[in-house]
C-alpha positions as CSV (number, residue, x, y, z in Angstrom):
1,M,46.7,-21.5,126.7
2,I,44.2,-22.8,124.1
3,A,41.3,-22.5,126.4
4,A,42.0,-18.8,127.2
5,D,40.4,-16.0,125.5
6,A,40.5,-12.2,125.7
7,T,38.1,-9.4,124.9
8,P,38.1,-5.7,125.4
9,D,37.2,-4.7,128.9
10,A,34.3,-2.2,128.8
11,G,35.4,1.4,129.6
12,T,39.1,0.7,129.3
13,G,39.7,-0.8,126.0
14,T,42.0,-3.4,127.5
15,R,41.6,-7.1,126.9
16,R,40.4,-9.2,129.8
17,K,41.8,-12.8,129.8
18,G,39.7,-15.8,130.9
19,L,38.4,-19.2,129.9
20,S,37.1,-19.3,126.4
21,P,33.3,-19.8,126.4
22,L,33.7,-22.0,123.3
23,F,36.1,-24.4,125.0
24,S,34.2,-24.2,128.3
25,C,31.1,-25.5,126.5
26,L,33.1,-28.3,124.9
27,G,34.6,-29.2,128.2
28,V,31.3,-29.3,130.0
29,A,29.7,-31.3,127.2
30,G,32.6,-33.7,127.1
31,W,32.5,-34.2,130.8
32,I,28.8,-35.0,130.8
33,V,28.8,-37.2,127.7
34,L,31.8,-39.2,128.7
35,L,31.8,-39.2,132.6
36,D,28.1,-39.0,133.3
37,N,27.1,-41.7,130.8
38,V,29.0,-44.8,131.9
39,G,25.9,-46.9,131.9
40,F,24.9,-45.6,128.4
41,W,28.3,-46.4,126.9
42,R,28.4,-49.8,128.6
43,T,25.1,-50.7,127.0
44,F,26.1,-49.2,123.6
45,L,29.5,-51.0,123.4
46,S,28.0,-54.4,124.4
47,A,25.4,-54.0,121.6
48,Q,27.9,-53.3,118.8
49,P,28.8,-56.1,116.4
50,G,32.2,-56.6,114.9
51,S,35.7,-56.3,116.4
52,R,36.7,-54.2,119.4
53,F,38.1,-51.6,117.0
54,D,34.7,-51.3,115.2
55,Q,32.9,-50.9,118.5
56,W,35.1,-48.1,119.7
57,T,35.0,-46.4,116.3
58,A,31.2,-46.3,116.5
59,A,31.3,-45.1,120.1
60,A,33.9,-42.4,119.2
61,G,31.7,-41.1,116.3
62,L,28.6,-41.0,118.4
63,A,30.4,-39.3,121.3
64,S,31.7,-36.6,119.0
65,L,28.2,-36.0,117.7
66,L,26.8,-35.8,121.2
67,I,29.5,-33.5,122.5
68,L,29.2,-31.1,119.6
69,L,25.5,-31.0,119.8
70,M,25.4,-30.4,123.6
71,A,28.1,-27.8,123.3
72,G,26.1,-26.0,120.7
73,L,23.0,-26.0,122.9
74,L,25.0,-24.8,125.9
75,R,27.0,-22.1,124.1
76,P,24.2,-19.4,124.3
77,L,24.2,-19.9,128.1
78,V,27.9,-19.6,128.7
79,G,28.7,-15.9,128.6
80,N,26.8,-14.5,131.6
81,R,26.4,-15.3,135.3
82,V,22.8,-16.5,135.0
83,G,23.6,-18.9,132.1
84,L,26.7,-20.2,133.9
85,T,24.5,-21.0,137.0
86,V,22.1,-22.9,134.8
87,V,25.0,-25.0,133.4
88,A,26.4,-25.6,136.9
89,V,23.0,-26.9,138.0
90,L,22.9,-29.1,135.0
91,L,26.3,-30.6,136.0
92,V,25.1,-31.4,139.5
93,I,21.7,-32.9,138.4
94,S,23.4,-34.9,135.7
95,A,25.8,-36.3,138.2
96,G,23.0,-37.3,140.5
97,V,21.0,-39.0,137.7
98,A,24.2,-40.7,136.4
99,H,24.9,-42.2,139.8
100,Y,21.6,-44.2,139.7
101,V,21.7,-45.0,136.0
102,D,25.3,-46.2,136.2
103,G,25.1,-48.0,139.6
104,W,21.5,-49.1,139.9
105,G,20.6,-49.8,136.3
106,V,17.8,-47.2,136.5
107,L,16.1,-46.1,133.3
108,V,14.7,-42.5,133.4
109,D,11.3,-41.9,131.9
110,R,8.3,-39.9,133.0
111,N,6.9,-42.8,135.1
112,L,10.1,-42.6,137.2
113,I,9.7,-38.8,137.6
114,R,6.1,-39.3,138.7
115,N,7.3,-41.8,141.3
116,V,9.9,-39.3,142.5
117,V,7.3,-36.5,142.7
118,E,4.8,-38.7,144.6
119,T,7.2,-40.3,147.0
120,D,7.8,-39.2,150.6
121,A,10.8,-38.1,152.5
122,R,11.4,-41.5,154.1
123,E,11.6,-43.3,150.7
124,V,13.9,-40.6,149.4
125,S,16.2,-41.0,152.4
126,E,16.6,-44.7,151.8
127,L,18.0,-44.0,148.3
128,L,20.7,-41.7,149.7
129,S,24.1,-42.9,150.8
130,W,27.7,-41.6,151.4
131,S,28.8,-43.2,148.2
132,A,26.1,-41.3,146.3
133,A,27.1,-38.1,147.9
134,V,30.8,-38.6,147.0
135,D,29.9,-39.5,143.5
136,V,27.8,-36.4,143.0
137,L,30.5,-34.3,144.7
138,L,33.2,-35.5,142.3
139,R,31.2,-35.7,139.1
140,G,28.9,-32.7,139.7
141,V,29.7,-30.2,142.4
142,V,33.4,-29.9,141.8
143,P,33.2,-29.1,138.1
144,A,30.2,-26.9,138.7
145,V,32.1,-24.9,141.4
146,L,35.1,-24.6,139.1
147,L,33.0,-23.3,136.3
148,L,31.5,-20.6,138.5
149,L,34.8,-19.6,140.2
150,L,37.2,-19.5,137.2
151,P,37.2,-16.3,135.2
152,L,35.3,-16.5,131.9
153,A,36.0,-14.2,129.0
154,S,33.0,-12.2,127.9
155,S,31.8,-12.6,124.4
156,S,29.8,-10.4,122.0
157,G,26.4,-11.5,120.7
158,W,27.7,-12.0,117.2
159,R,30.6,-14.1,118.5
160,T,28.3,-16.2,120.6
161,L,26.0,-16.7,117.6
162,G,28.8,-17.6,115.3
163,Q,30.3,-20.2,117.7
164,T,26.9,-21.7,118.3
165,G,26.4,-22.0,114.6
166,L,29.9,-23.5,114.2
167,L,29.2,-26.2,116.9
168,L,25.8,-27.1,115.5
169,A,27.2,-27.2,112.0
170,G,29.9,-29.6,113.2
171,A,27.3,-31.8,114.9
172,T,25.4,-31.9,111.6
173,S,28.5,-32.8,109.7
174,V,29.4,-35.6,112.1
175,G,25.8,-36.8,112.0
176,M,25.8,-37.0,108.2
177,L,29.1,-38.9,108.3
178,L,27.7,-41.4,110.8
179,T,24.5,-41.7,108.7
180,V,26.5,-42.6,105.6
181,S,29.0,-44.9,107.2
182,L,27.3,-46.5,110.2
183,Y,23.5,-46.0,109.7
184,G,22.7,-49.6,109.6
185,T,24.7,-50.5,112.7
186,L,23.5,-47.5,114.8
187,A,19.8,-47.9,113.7
188,T,19.8,-51.5,114.7
189,T,21.5,-50.8,118.0
190,F,19.0,-48.1,119.0
191,R,16.0,-50.2,117.7
192,N,17.0,-53.3,119.6
193,H,18.2,-51.5,122.7
194,R,15.5,-48.9,123.4
195,E,16.8,-48.5,126.9
196,L,19.7,-46.4,125.5
197,R,17.5,-43.3,125.2
198,L,16.5,-43.7,128.8
199,Q,20.1,-43.9,129.9
200,L,21.5,-40.9,128.0
201,V,22.1,-38.1,130.5
202,P,20.9,-35.3,130.4
203,A,18.4,-36.0,127.6
204,N,16.7,-38.7,129.6
205,Y,15.7,-36.7,132.6
206,I,14.9,-33.5,130.7
207,R,12.6,-35.3,128.4
208,A,11.0,-37.2,131.3
209,V,10.4,-34.1,133.5
210,Y,8.9,-32.3,130.5
211,G,6.7,-35.3,129.7
212,H,5.5,-35.7,133.3
213,F,4.6,-32.0,133.9
214,K,3.1,-31.6,130.4
215,G,0.8,-34.5,131.1
216,N,-0.3,-33.1,134.5
217,I,-1.1,-29.5,133.5
218,R,-4.9,-29.7,133.5
219,S,-7.8,-28.1,135.4
220,P,-9.1,-30.2,138.2
221,V,-12.5,-31.8,137.3
222,A,-14.8,-34.3,138.9
223,P,-13.9,-37.8,137.9
224,M,-15.8,-39.4,135.1
225,P,-18.3,-41.9,136.4
226,V,-17.6,-45.6,135.8
227,A,-20.3,-48.2,135.8
228,S,-23.0,-45.6,136.7
229,D,-25.6,-48.4,136.2
230,A,-24.1,-50.6,139.0
231,W,-26.6,-52.2,141.3
232,R,-26.9,-55.3,143.6
233,A,-29.9,-57.5,144.3
234,P,-31.0,-57.2,147.9
235,R,-29.7,-59.8,150.4
236,P,-31.8,-59.2,153.5
237,D,-31.2,-62.5,155.2
238,A,-27.6,-63.1,154.0
239,R,-24.6,-62.8,156.1
240,P,-22.2,-59.9,155.4
241,K,-19.9,-60.6,152.5
242,V,-16.4,-59.3,153.2
243,M,-13.3,-59.2,150.9
244,V,-10.0,-58.5,152.5
245,L,-7.6,-57.4,149.7
246,M,-4.0,-57.2,150.6
247,V,-2.0,-55.2,148.1
248,G,1.7,-56.1,148.3
249,E,4.7,-54.0,147.5
250,T,7.6,-55.0,145.3
251,A,7.1,-58.8,145.8
252,R,8.3,-60.8,142.8
253,A,6.9,-64.2,142.0
254,A,10.4,-65.6,141.3
255,N,11.1,-65.7,145.1
256,F,7.9,-67.4,146.2
257,S,8.4,-71.0,147.2
258,L,4.7,-71.7,146.5
259,G,5.6,-71.1,142.9
260,G,8.7,-73.4,142.9
261,Y,11.4,-71.2,144.3
262,G,14.1,-73.3,145.9
263,R,14.0,-72.1,149.5
264,D,11.0,-72.0,151.7
265,T,9.9,-68.4,151.8
266,N,6.2,-69.2,152.3
267,R,6.5,-71.5,155.3
268,H,3.9,-69.5,157.3
269,L,1.2,-70.2,154.7
270,A,1.4,-74.0,155.2
271,G,-1.9,-75.4,156.4
272,T,-3.9,-72.2,155.8
273,G,-5.7,-73.5,152.7
274,A,-4.5,-70.6,150.7
275,V,-4.3,-71.1,146.9
276,Y,-1.3,-69.7,145.0
277,F,-1.6,-68.3,141.5
278,P,1.9,-68.6,139.8
279,N,1.2,-66.9,136.5
280,V,0.1,-63.4,137.2
281,A,1.3,-60.3,135.3
282,S,1.5,-56.8,136.7
283,C,0.1,-53.8,134.9
284,G,3.3,-51.8,135.4
285,T,6.7,-51.9,137.0
286,D,6.2,-49.1,139.6
287,T,3.6,-48.4,142.2
288,A,2.4,-45.1,140.7
289,T,1.4,-47.1,137.6
290,S,0.3,-50.5,138.9
291,L,-1.7,-49.3,141.9
292,P,-4.2,-47.2,140.0
293,C,-4.2,-49.6,137.0
294,M,-5.2,-52.6,139.1
295,F,-8.3,-50.8,140.4
296,S,-9.2,-49.4,137.0
297,N,-11.3,-51.0,134.3
298,L,-9.1,-49.5,131.6
299,G,-6.9,-52.6,131.4
300,A,-3.1,-52.6,130.9
301,G,-3.3,-52.1,127.2
302,A,-5.3,-48.9,127.4
303,F,-4.1,-47.6,130.7
304,S,-2.5,-44.3,131.4
305,V,-2.1,-42.5,134.7
306,G,-3.8,-39.4,133.4
307,A,-6.8,-41.4,132.1
308,A,-7.1,-43.2,135.5
309,Q,-7.0,-40.0,137.5
310,A,-9.8,-38.6,135.4
311,R,-12.2,-41.4,136.1
312,E,-13.6,-43.5,138.9
313,N,-12.2,-46.8,139.9
314,V,-13.7,-50.0,141.3
315,L,-13.7,-48.6,144.9
316,D,-16.1,-45.9,143.8
317,V,-18.3,-48.4,142.0
318,L,-18.5,-50.7,145.0
319,A,-19.2,-47.9,147.4
320,R,-22.0,-46.6,145.1
321,A,-23.5,-50.1,144.9
322,G,-23.7,-50.3,148.7
323,V,-20.4,-52.0,149.7
324,R,-18.6,-50.3,152.5
325,V,-15.1,-49.7,151.4
326,S,-12.1,-48.9,153.7
327,W,-8.4,-48.5,153.0
328,L,-5.7,-49.2,155.6
329,E,-2.5,-47.6,154.6
330,N,1.0,-48.7,155.6
331,N,2.9,-47.5,152.6
332,S,3.6,-44.1,151.1
333,G,0.1,-43.4,149.8
334,C,-2.6,-44.9,147.5
335,K,-1.6,-42.8,144.4
336,G,-5.1,-41.3,144.3
337,V,-6.9,-44.6,144.3
338,C,-8.5,-44.2,147.8
339,T,-9.2,-40.5,147.5
340,R,-13.0,-40.9,147.7
341,V,-13.2,-43.7,150.3
342,P,-12.5,-43.8,154.1
343,T,-8.7,-44.2,154.6
344,Q,-6.8,-44.9,157.8
345,A,-3.1,-44.3,157.8
346,M,-1.2,-46.6,160.2
347,P,0.8,-45.0,163.0
348,V,4.4,-44.5,162.3
349,A,5.9,-44.4,165.8
350,A,4.2,-47.0,168.0
351,P,4.0,-49.7,169.3
352,P,7.7,-50.2,169.6
353,E,7.7,-53.9,168.9
354,R,6.3,-53.2,165.4
355,C,7.6,-49.7,164.6
356,G,10.8,-47.8,164.5
357,T,12.1,-44.5,163.3
358,D,11.6,-45.6,159.7
359,G,8.0,-46.6,160.0
360,C,6.1,-49.7,161.0
361,H,6.3,-53.3,159.8
362,D,3.2,-54.7,158.1
363,E,1.9,-56.4,161.2
364,I,0.7,-53.0,162.3
365,L,-2.2,-53.6,159.8
366,L,-3.5,-56.7,161.6
367,P,-5.1,-55.0,164.7
368,A,-6.8,-52.5,162.3
369,L,-8.1,-55.5,160.2
370,Q,-9.4,-57.2,163.4
371,R,-11.4,-54.0,164.2
372,E,-12.8,-53.8,160.7
373,L,-14.0,-57.4,160.8
374,D,-15.3,-57.1,164.4
375,Q,-17.5,-54.1,163.3
376,A,-18.7,-55.7,160.0
377,R,-22.4,-55.7,159.8
378,E,-22.7,-55.1,156.1
379,D,-20.9,-56.1,152.9
380,R,-17.4,-54.7,152.9
381,L,-14.1,-54.4,151.0
382,V,-11.1,-53.8,153.3
383,V,-7.9,-53.0,151.4
384,L,-4.6,-53.4,153.3
385,H,-1.8,-51.5,151.4
386,M,1.4,-53.1,152.7
387,M,5.0,-51.9,152.8
388,G,6.0,-55.4,151.7
389,S,9.5,-55.7,150.2
390,H,10.0,-52.0,149.4
391,G,13.7,-51.3,148.6
392,P,16.4,-50.6,148.7
393,S,16.3,-50.9,152.5
394,Y,15.0,-54.4,152.5
395,Y,16.5,-55.1,155.9
396,K,14.0,-52.6,157.5
397,R,10.9,-54.4,156.2
398,Y,10.9,-57.3,158.7
399,P,11.8,-57.9,162.4
400,A,15.4,-58.8,162.6
401,P,17.2,-61.1,162.2
402,G,15.1,-63.1,159.7
403,P,15.5,-66.8,158.8
404,F,18.0,-66.3,155.9
405,Q,21.5,-65.2,156.9
406,P,23.8,-63.3,156.4
407,T,22.0,-60.2,155.3
408,C,22.6,-56.9,153.5
409,D,21.9,-54.3,156.2
410,T,22.4,-51.2,154.1
411,N,20.5,-49.3,151.4
412,R,23.7,-49.4,149.3
413,I,22.7,-52.9,148.0
414,Q,25.2,-52.9,145.2
415,S,28.0,-53.1,147.8
416,C,26.6,-56.4,149.2
417,G,27.3,-59.8,147.8
418,K,24.6,-61.5,145.8
419,A,23.9,-64.1,148.5
420,E,23.5,-61.4,151.2
421,L,21.1,-59.3,149.0
422,V,18.9,-62.3,148.1
423,N,18.8,-63.4,151.8
424,T,17.6,-60.0,152.9
425,Y,15.0,-59.9,150.1
426,D,13.8,-63.4,150.9
427,N,13.4,-62.4,154.5
428,T,10.9,-59.7,153.4
429,I,9.0,-62.4,151.5
430,D,9.0,-64.7,154.5
431,Y,7.6,-61.9,156.7
432,T,5.0,-61.0,154.1
433,S,3.9,-64.6,154.1
434,K,3.6,-64.4,157.9
435,V,1.4,-61.3,157.7
436,I,-0.8,-62.9,155.0
437,A,-1.2,-66.0,157.2
438,E,-2.2,-63.9,160.2
439,A,-4.7,-62.1,158.1
440,I,-6.2,-65.4,157.0
441,R,-6.4,-66.6,160.6
442,I,-8.2,-63.4,161.6
443,A,-10.6,-63.8,158.8
444,E,-11.1,-67.5,159.7
445,R,-12.1,-66.5,163.3
446,H,-14.9,-64.4,161.8
447,A,-16.1,-67.1,159.4
448,Q,-19.0,-68.0,161.6
449,S,-20.6,-64.6,161.1
450,L,-19.1,-63.4,157.8
451,D,-18.7,-64.8,154.3
452,V,-15.1,-63.7,154.2
453,A,-12.3,-64.0,151.7
454,V,-8.6,-62.9,151.7
455,F,-6.7,-62.1,148.5
456,Y,-3.2,-60.9,148.2
457,V,-1.5,-59.5,145.0
458,S,1.7,-57.5,144.6
459,D,1.8,-54.3,142.6
460,H,5.0,-55.1,140.7
461,G,8.2,-57.1,141.1
462,E,11.9,-56.3,141.7
463,S,15.3,-56.7,140.2
464,L,18.1,-57.9,142.5
465,G,21.1,-57.2,140.4
466,E,20.3,-59.4,137.4
467,N,22.0,-57.9,134.4
468,N,23.3,-55.1,136.7
469,I,19.7,-53.9,137.3
470,Y,18.4,-53.1,140.7
471,L,15.0,-52.1,142.2
472,H,12.2,-51.6,139.6
473,G,10.5,-49.0,137.3
474,I,12.0,-50.2,134.0
475,P,9.4,-49.4,131.3
476,P,7.3,-52.6,130.7
477,L,8.5,-53.2,127.1
478,L,12.1,-53.3,128.4
479,A,11.6,-54.6,131.9
480,P,12.9,-58.1,132.9
481,R,10.4,-60.7,133.9
482,E,11.4,-60.3,137.6
483,Q,9.8,-56.9,137.6
484,K,6.6,-58.0,135.8
485,E,5.7,-61.4,137.3
486,V,3.9,-61.0,140.6
487,P,2.5,-63.4,143.2
488,M,-1.2,-63.7,144.0
489,I,-2.7,-65.7,146.8
490,G,-6.4,-66.4,147.5
491,W,-8.4,-67.9,150.4
492,L,-12.1,-68.2,150.9
493,S,-14.0,-69.3,154.0
494,S,-16.3,-72.3,153.3
495,S,-19.4,-70.1,153.5
496,A,-17.9,-67.5,151.1
497,A,-17.0,-70.2,148.6
498,Q,-20.5,-71.6,148.9
499,A,-22.1,-68.1,148.4
500,A,-20.0,-67.8,145.2
501,G,-21.0,-71.2,144.0
502,L,-17.5,-72.7,144.4
503,T,-16.2,-75.9,145.9
504,P,-12.8,-76.4,147.4
505,K,-11.5,-77.7,144.0
506,C,-12.6,-74.7,142.0
507,L,-9.8,-72.1,142.7
508,P,-7.0,-74.7,142.6
509,A,-8.3,-75.9,139.3
510,V,-7.8,-72.5,137.6
511,A,-4.8,-71.2,139.7
512,G,-2.3,-72.1,137.0
513,R,-4.0,-70.1,134.3
514,A,-2.6,-66.7,133.1
515,F,-4.0,-63.8,135.1
516,S,-3.1,-60.2,135.5
517,H,-4.0,-57.0,137.3
518,D,-6.8,-56.6,134.7
519,N,-8.8,-59.4,136.5
520,L,-9.1,-57.4,139.8
521,F,-11.7,-54.9,138.8
522,H,-14.1,-57.5,137.6
523,S,-13.4,-60.1,140.3
524,L,-14.2,-57.6,143.0
525,L,-17.5,-56.8,141.3
526,G,-18.2,-60.5,140.8
527,F,-17.5,-61.3,144.5
528,H,-19.9,-58.7,145.7
529,G,-22.6,-59.5,143.1
530,V,-22.5,-56.1,141.4
531,K,-24.5,-55.9,138.2
532,T,-23.3,-53.5,135.5
533,G,-22.6,-53.2,131.9
534,A,-18.9,-52.6,132.7
535,Y,-18.6,-56.0,134.3
536,R,-16.9,-58.7,132.2
537,A,-17.4,-62.3,133.4
538,E,-14.4,-63.5,131.3
539,L,-12.1,-61.5,133.6
540,D,-13.8,-62.4,136.9
541,L,-11.6,-64.9,138.6
542,F,-14.5,-66.3,140.5
543,A,-16.7,-66.7,137.4
544,I,-13.8,-68.3,135.6
545,A,-13.3,-70.8,138.5
546,K,-17.1,-71.5,138.7
547,E,-17.2,-72.5,135.0
548,D,-14.1,-74.7,135.0
549,A,-14.7,-78.3,134.2
550,A,-13.1,-79.5,137.4
551,C,-15.3,-77.2,139.4
552,L,-18.4,-78.4,137.7
553,R,-17.6,-82.0,138.4
554,S,-17.0,-81.5,142.1
């Protein structure tokens, strides 16, 4: 057999037969490059110009380069039990990553790794399924077990070194040939389809894991102060000014009927007086990025998670200026945003009409909000962090059955029809609208004693199978609009509007303008009258509305 090899057995001088380490490396590399990269090759082939023959020729050349290169990198490991175990683990992990890249359209970067590290067991369980287990078994576990069980011929150090050099020399030769013959085509492909490097297993997750942990190796230090000059003028006779900020999860603007969507997903908000903002951009496409970004004054252009973790956010500024801040949590955590303010995690097992084994629906936040407003005797910011439309188990995010039927009652959303998937997601938006409407009604009941406002904004959007992409987390430069365009809703009591110098026409007059998460930091400061050099009136939604011509005329 060509894959068999023999070397002298130590102590006997006989030659022991087994799998050739060289061909074992080539087999593992070929398996991963060809079978664990279906999504990569799908994107690559669709991006190639010319005839079908030209496309497959380019793919064959690139595959040869990747196989030889990977085999060369693996060769030093294949020759002893420890190295074989490392390669076996690589096969299993690659199969797991490939399942989500191929089937979900996931792109793997360090932001995704950060989300994985910071998620909880419940969220992880929702991403698991029998089909995923079978896929990992066939693509990862079976070849890994075979690699460990089948006899492998030993190899001298010089032989290992020579074969490694041969494989890397072959990769270099193929690379030079591709450069001479297909450089323009390949360069254009990878320049115009940057997602390819985030699809290529195992380079994508190895690079992402390294980038994540490299960026998080630092000594803990006290956060850098932000707006240390913040102050507020005394308001001895004024009523408490309270902002209720509802932070949504995974709600995309494309499915809000208030923004023109074809079905009525916002029926509960009718008659509440809420103003919808249809042109709002998120800072990121995942919670671990967007949540700290929207409370930071860095802005999307300069934002990084590391920079945000090293400095205060608007909650710290408001608290230092005398605003009582509280965070009500019904999601998987605040990603460090609420670390220094009072935080209340919602119960996860009761009451039964709102909670199940997988957590509670967002209505669990409403009694907590009621208590916060009942006790308000000073200016406050109350943040409600919602579960919203968190996927892939959309069907768990609202009380069944929901107005839109039939639904996709599984976390394996690719197995559902498009209509069923959209119905289920739209049910989450309908339910979110109900919770927002109830929060407004609670605030309205307190309007005789408080200057109260309710604002809702989602952290990021979601993909529902468009272009074979599901969920979210695609890097912003590559992400589709569905992941970046988010809904925002605002409501002010008449006394809160008057205190801000606004009339009923002011917010609607500016609602159609372009806003983003960058506006939140300055709008919260503006609403509470905080004076600081860090405040920018041109980003304060309330200041923008106050200066609009329609507002000035009213």
